[in-house]
LOVEXKE-661207 format. One record per residue: residue in three letters; residue number from 1; y, z, x of N, C-alpha, C in turn. Coordinates in nm, 3 decimals, always signed. Atoms other than C-alpha are relative to their C-alpha. Example, Ala and Ser with C-alpha at 12.3 -4.5 7.8 and 13.67 -1.06 7.14 Angstrom:
2
{node 'Ala' 1 {-0.119 +0.000 +0.089} {-0.450 +0.780 +1.230} {+0.120 +0.000 +0.090}}
{node 'Ser' 2 {-0.119 -0.006 -0.082} {-0.106 +0.714 +1.367} {+0.109 +0.073 -0.077}}
END
This chain:
106
{node 'Met' 1 {+0.010 +0.107 +0.078} {+1.785 +3.373 +3.723} {-0.037 -0.023 -0.117}}
{node 'Pro' 2 {+0.056 +0.052 +0.118} {+1.766 +3.277 +3.358} {-0.069 -0.115 +0.026}}
{node 'Thr' 3 {+0.122 +0.133 +0.072} {+1.554 +3.024 +3.166} {+0.118 -0.171 +0.075}}
{node 'Glu' 4 {-0.009 +0.122 -0.051} {+1.631 +2.715 +3.382} {+0.117 -0.122 -0.110}}
{node 'Lys' 5 {-0.053 +0.046 +0.138} {+1.922 +2.508 +3.188} {+0.066 -0.185 +0.082}}
{node 'Leu' 6 {-0.038 +0.094 -0.024} {+2.038 +2.138 +3.227} {+0.091 -0.073 +0.160}}
{node 'Phe' 7 {-0.110 -0.021 -0.027} {+2.364 +2.200 +3.366} {+0.070 +0.126 -0.036}}
{node 'Tyr' 8 {-0.091 -0.134 -0.053} {+2.582 +2.516 +3.493} {+0.118 +0.008 -0.037}}
{node 'Lys' 9 {-0.128 +0.035 -0.010} {+2.930 +2.504 +3.375} {+0.078 +0.188 +0.186}}
{node 'Ile' 10 {-0.006 -0.020 -0.179} {+3.097 +2.666 +3.755} {+0.087 +0.131 -0.072}}
{node 'Ser' 11 {+0.020 -0.142 +0.053} {+3.190 +2.986 +3.520} {-0.075 +0.102 +0.037}}
{node 'Glu' 12 {+0.183 -0.010 -0.005} {+2.772 +3.050 +3.471} {+0.007 +0.014 +0.174}}
{node 'Ala' 13 {+0.015 -0.062 -0.214} {+2.760 +2.977 +3.913} {+0.061 +0.149 -0.002}}
{node 'Ala' 14 {-0.048 -0.122 -0.072} {+3.005 +3.176 +3.972} {-0.065 +0.175 +0.015}}
{node 'Glu' 15 {+0.058 -0.068 +0.015} {+2.862 +3.468 +3.803} {-0.120 +0.044 +0.078}}
{node 'Met' 16 {+0.122 +0.037 -0.091} {+2.540 +3.349 +3.945} {+0.038 +0.134 +0.103}}
{node 'Phe' 17 {+0.003 -0.064 -0.097} {+2.649 +3.516 +4.268} {+0.139 +0.093 +0.006}}
{node 'Ser' 18 {-0.193 -0.131 -0.031} {+2.951 +3.728 +4.173} {+0.091 -0.034 +0.143}}
{node 'Val' 19 {-0.094 +0.042 -0.045} {+3.166 +3.523 +4.312} {+0.121 -0.050 -0.072}}
{node 'Asn' 20 {-0.104 +0.082 +0.099} {+3.505 +3.366 +4.204} {-0.003 -0.118 -0.020}}
{node 'Ile' 21 {+0.024 +0.118 -0.019} {+3.535 +3.049 +4.086} {+0.081 -0.116 +0.122}}
{node 'Ser' 22 {-0.074 +0.085 -0.159} {+3.787 +2.945 +4.415} {-0.102 -0.007 +0.031}}
{node 'Ala' 23 {+0.013 +0.043 -0.129} {+3.564 +3.016 +4.602} {-0.163 -0.162 +0.002}}
{node 'Ile' 24 {+0.092 +0.143 +0.037} {+3.278 +2.736 +4.399} {+0.056 -0.080 +0.080}}
{node 'Arg' 25 {-0.091 +0.075 -0.017} {+3.575 +2.539 +4.403} {+0.037 -0.048 +0.174}}
{node 'Phe' 26 {+0.015 -0.001 -0.209} {+3.611 +2.598 +4.806} {-0.117 -0.126 +0.029}}
{node 'Trp' 27 {+0.141 +0.059 -0.021} {+3.259 +2.563 +4.853} {-0.040 -0.160 +0.040}}
{node 'Glu' 28 {+0.034 +0.138 -0.016} {+3.243 +2.216 +4.706} {+0.074 -0.110 +0.054}}
{node 'Lys' 29 {-0.138 +0.086 -0.172} {+3.584 +2.109 +4.937} {-0.097 -0.002 +0.129}}
{node 'Glu' 30 {+0.015 -0.024 -0.132} {+3.340 +2.214 +5.228} {-0.081 -0.124 +0.046}}
{node 'Phe' 31 {+0.200 +0.007 -0.025} {+2.962 +2.161 +5.187} {-0.037 -0.140 -0.065}}
{node 'Glu' 32 {+0.040 +0.126 -0.039} {+2.833 +1.812 +5.171} {-0.087 +0.027 -0.146}}
{node 'Ile' 33 {+0.112 -0.046 +0.117} {+2.541 +1.906 +4.964} {+0.011 +0.096 -0.148}}
{node 'Leu' 34 {-0.084 -0.102 +0.147} {+2.735 +2.054 +4.678} {+0.100 -0.105 -0.091}}
{node 'Lys' 35 {-0.081 +0.146 +0.026} {+2.800 +1.742 +4.445} {-0.031 +0.049 -0.185}}
{node 'Pro' 36 {-0.006 -0.094 +0.088} {+2.833 +1.964 +4.107} {+0.074 -0.160 -0.086}}
{node 'Lys' 37 {-0.049 +0.192 +0.063} {+2.858 +1.618 +3.793} {+0.132 +0.089 -0.078}}
{node 'Lys' 38 {-0.143 -0.046 +0.038} {+3.227 +1.623 +3.624} {-0.067 -0.078 -0.130}}
{node 'Asn' 39 {+0.013 +0.095 +0.139} {+3.232 +1.565 +3.222} {+0.146 -0.094 +0.010}}
{node 'Lys' 40 {-0.148 +0.121 +0.075} {+3.495 +1.315 +3.050} {+0.223 +0.144 +0.047}}
{node 'Lys' 41 {-0.090 -0.098 +0.037} {+3.730 +1.659 +3.055} {+0.034 +0.062 +0.168}}
{node 'Gly' 42 {+0.015 -0.048 -0.175} {+3.641 +1.691 +3.495} {-0.055 +0.158 +0.007}}
{node 'Asn' 43 {+0.010 -0.160 -0.050} {+3.527 +2.052 +3.415} {-0.166 -0.052 +0.127}}
{node 'Arg' 44 {+0.136 +0.016 -0.050} {+3.247 +2.073 +3.691} {-0.117 +0.012 -0.069}}
{node 'Leu' 45 {+0.194 -0.053 -0.006} {+2.823 +2.098 +3.600} {-0.039 +0.073 +0.026}}
{node 'Phe' 46 {+0.122 -0.005 -0.178} {+2.587 +2.220 +3.854} {-0.110 -0.006 -0.099}}
{node 'Thr' 47 {+0.099 -0.007 +0.031} {+2.278 +2.106 +3.821} {-0.075 +0.106 +0.032}}
{node 'Pro' 48 {+0.111 -0.106 -0.075} {+1.994 +2.345 +3.916} {-0.020 -0.040 +0.100}}
{node 'Lys' 49 {+0.017 +0.063 -0.115} {+1.945 +2.136 +4.256} {+0.174 +0.013 +0.015}}
{node 'Asp' 50 {-0.158 +0.019 +0.010} {+2.337 +2.213 +4.214} {-0.042 +0.155 +0.084}}
{node 'Ile' 51 {-0.026 -0.189 -0.006} {+2.248 +2.618 +4.218} {-0.057 +0.034 +0.062}}
{node 'Lys' 52 {+0.085 -0.001 -0.171} {+1.995 +2.601 +4.498} {+0.045 -0.010 +0.128}}
{node 'Asn' 53 {-0.107 +0.044 -0.077} {+2.276 +2.440 +4.682} {+0.062 +0.118 +0.049}}
{node 'Leu' 54 {-0.102 -0.056 -0.068} {+2.494 +2.696 +4.648} {-0.069 +0.168 -0.005}}
{node 'Lys' 55 {+0.106 -0.107 -0.066} {+2.199 +2.938 +4.697} {+0.005 +0.071 +0.155}}
{node 'Ile' 56 {+0.034 +0.053 -0.196} {+2.175 +2.844 +5.092} {+0.138 +0.008 +0.035}}
{node 'Ile' 57 {-0.108 -0.039 -0.112} {+2.550 +2.850 +5.098} {+0.065 +0.167 -0.018}}
{node 'Tyr' 58 {-0.024 -0.109 +0.048} {+2.633 +3.187 +4.934} {-0.129 +0.082 +0.097}}
{node 'His' 59 {+0.071 -0.063 -0.088} {+2.304 +3.307 +5.174} {+0.090 +0.027 +0.168}}
{node 'Leu' 60 {-0.029 +0.035 -0.095} {+2.421 +3.195 +5.446} {+0.118 +0.026 +0.063}}
{node 'Leu' 61 {-0.185 -0.023 +0.005} {+2.860 +3.261 +5.392} {-0.044 +0.148 -0.044}}
{node 'Lys' 62 {-0.008 -0.155 +0.073} {+2.765 +3.617 +5.196} {-0.073 +0.067 +0.074}}
{node 'Glu' 63 {+0.073 -0.117 -0.024} {+2.442 +3.786 +5.359} {+0.022 -0.079 +0.130}}
{node 'Arg' 64 {+0.011 +0.026 -0.165} {+2.413 +3.626 +5.676} {+0.157 -0.017 +0.054}}
{node 'Gly' 65 {-0.067 -0.002 -0.055} {+2.720 +3.599 +5.731} {+0.125 -0.124 +0.110}}
{node 'Phe' 66 {+0.019 +0.172 -0.090} {+2.770 +3.251 +5.934} {+0.151 +0.008 -0.058}}
{node 'Thr' 67 {-0.181 -0.006 +0.042} {+3.211 +3.174 +5.952} {-0.073 -0.165 -0.088}}
{node 'Val' 68 {-0.003 +0.144 +0.071} {+3.208 +2.809 +5.680} {-0.065 -0.098 +0.131}}
{node 'Glu' 69 {+0.008 +0.120 -0.118} {+3.199 +2.566 +6.015} {-0.120 +0.035 +0.045}}
{node 'Gly' 70 {+0.106 -0.121 -0.043} {+2.911 +2.838 +6.147} {-0.126 -0.081 -0.091}}
{node 'Ala' 71 {+0.087 +0.024 +0.108} {+2.742 +2.753 +5.781} {-0.057 -0.167 +0.032}}
{node 'Lys' 72 {+0.085 +0.129 +0.036} {+2.729 +2.379 +5.768} {-0.062 -0.032 +0.160}}
{node 'Lys' 73 {+0.054 +0.042 -0.072} {+2.636 +2.368 +6.171} {-0.149 +0.006 -0.038}}
{node 'Lys' 74 {+0.075 -0.086 +0.038} {+2.383 +2.606 +6.078} {-0.154 -0.173 -0.093}}
{node 'Leu' 75 {+0.040 +0.157 +0.184} {+2.286 +2.318 +5.686} {-0.044 -0.143 +0.103}}
{node 'Lys' 76 {+0.033 +0.155 -0.064} {+2.267 +2.016 +5.954} {-0.100 +0.050 +0.119}}
{node 'Glu' 77 {+0.053 -0.041 -0.173} {+2.090 +2.151 +6.282} {-0.151 +0.092 -0.111}}
{node 'Asn' 78 {+0.182 -0.069 +0.108} {+1.740 +2.336 +6.014} {+0.045 +0.014 -0.119}}
{node 'Lys' 79 {-0.015 -0.043 +0.203} {+1.820 +2.325 +5.620} {-0.112 +0.070 -0.057}}
{node 'Thr' 80 {+0.040 -0.010 +0.067} {+1.489 +2.357 +5.589} {-0.090 +0.142 +0.056}}
{node 'Asp' 81 {+0.072 -0.144 -0.061} {+1.407 +2.685 +5.794} {+0.060 +0.073 -0.063}}
{node 'Thr' 82 {-0.033 -0.100 +0.095} {+1.683 +2.854 +5.634} {-0.036 +0.036 -0.200}}
{node 'Ile' 83 {-0.005 +0.048 +0.217} {+1.574 +2.700 +5.190} {-0.121 +0.197 +0.095}}
{node 'Asn' 84 {+0.134 -0.030 +0.016} {+1.226 +2.886 +5.386} {+0.052 +0.211 +0.056}}
{node 'Asn' 85 {+0.003 -0.158 -0.001} {+1.374 +3.235 +5.484} {+0.148 +0.018 -0.113}}
{node 'Ile' 86 {-0.005 -0.123 +0.118} {+1.586 +3.296 +5.194} {-0.095 +0.014 -0.102}}
{node 'Glu' 87 {+0.040 +0.024 +0.082} {+1.300 +3.222 +5.012} {-0.083 +0.179 +0.006}}
{node 'Ile' 88 {+0.045 -0.089 -0.057} {+1.113 +3.467 +5.261} {+0.119 +0.132 -0.072}}
{node 'Val' 89 {-0.073 -0.135 -0.003} {+1.421 +3.742 +5.194} {-0.011 +0.017 -0.157}}
{node 'Ser' 90 {+0.005 -0.035 +0.201} {+1.370 +3.702 +4.795} {-0.147 +0.054 +0.032}}
{node 'His' 91 {+0.084 -0.115 -0.007} {+1.013 +3.786 +4.828} {-0.044 +0.122 +0.036}}
{node 'Leu' 92 {+0.071 -0.170 -0.043} {+1.020 +4.087 +5.041} {+0.054 +0.070 -0.135}}
{node 'Lys' 93 {-0.044 -0.076 +0.109} {+1.321 +4.167 +4.827} {-0.117 +0.038 -0.159}}
{node 'Asp' 94 {+0.127 +0.000 +0.130} {+1.036 +4.145 +4.514} {-0.052 +0.130 +0.062}}
{node 'Ile' 95 {+0.108 -0.002 -0.081} {+0.795 +4.314 +4.724} {+0.040 +0.176 +0.010}}
{node 'Arg' 96 {-0.077 -0.150 +0.045} {+1.063 +4.661 +4.784} {+0.023 +0.043 -0.146}}
{node 'Gly' 97 {-0.039 -0.043 +0.104} {+1.120 +4.649 +4.415} {-0.106 +0.039 -0.047}}
{node 'Phe' 98 {+0.141 -0.041 +0.025} {+0.787 +4.705 +4.344} {-0.073 +0.054 -0.025}}
{node 'Leu' 99 {+0.008 -0.094 -0.091} {+0.732 +4.904 +4.625} {+0.067 +0.071 -0.069}}
{node 'Val' 100 {-0.107 -0.064 +0.080} {+1.037 +5.108 +4.476} {-0.086 +0.071 -0.084}}
{node 'Asn' 101 {+0.064 -0.006 +0.102} {+0.863 +5.148 +4.123} {-0.147 +0.050 -0.032}}
{node 'Leu' 102 {+0.169 -0.077 -0.043} {+0.538 +5.221 +4.212} {+0.010 +0.119 +0.073}}
{node 'Arg' 103 {-0.007 -0.106 -0.042} {+0.683 +5.505 +4.416} {+0.003 +0.090 -0.124}}
{node 'Lys' 104 {-0.022 -0.099 +0.157} {+0.841 +5.656 +4.064} {-0.060 +0.070 -0.018}}
{node 'Glu' 105 {+0.091 -0.070 +0.057} {+0.539 +5.618 +3.911} {-0.082 +0.119 +0.087}}
{node 'Leu' 106 {+0.127 -0.104 -0.047} {+0.353 +5.824 +4.135} {-0.016 +0.191 -0.020}}
END
């Protein structure tokens, strides 16, 4: 993710997760944890906290294959474990990338 901004447009959020804007709007309606601000024009403005919550939603739906209802249930039951799992997966991907690059250099 690039340098952290105060607010992200919906198009920027969609691009970060390679999903359609309509998916972000749908997730906003379905998940209580996602509450973007709206400007006077009604444009959604996502905070860094919203982006983190989008990452959780994306992880559950796209990476883990949960249904929307299953993801909602998982978040209600144990959001902390889900966040920890996302962080672990992210670290493992970073380590794998480092090792792949290291092997190329050998």
